Steps between C-alpha positions, in 0.01 A plus 500: 500500500780274617859611550627329185236674286593835653869439421418435134284812476771707667763378255274591208433847651126435532482589870438863591539495877512283807398589854510336841227570753421378846197290580368395841674165467812589296637675193367467143645594161288684243612502135380732224539393136518731197176401327286439810317756710451277804805384696580133561622353826790263530356158584656179625520181295239323712232766539327780314506726808765774514832369630566620854850581619573511873747789474548796269858383436374171357256682271769743382742213430231340284457827308875504443493139371223600258728773365386826659750728673245772583195401707226704670420400858164584660426478872151476639 
């Protein structure tokens, strides 16, 4: 799911939760929708791989742009 799709789903209250977790090469954002059991990952415009953020701050700013004020962060 791209950032613009996540923004639209957040505005329509179709997103349940969002979490940021660390990967070996960066930080990724996991999004859970209301009617889906499996979470989606935020992807970039050019790839279908999960979007990698270099810092946790960058990932959290993206979550804020999407519309979430409360985010779970997982280390490890």
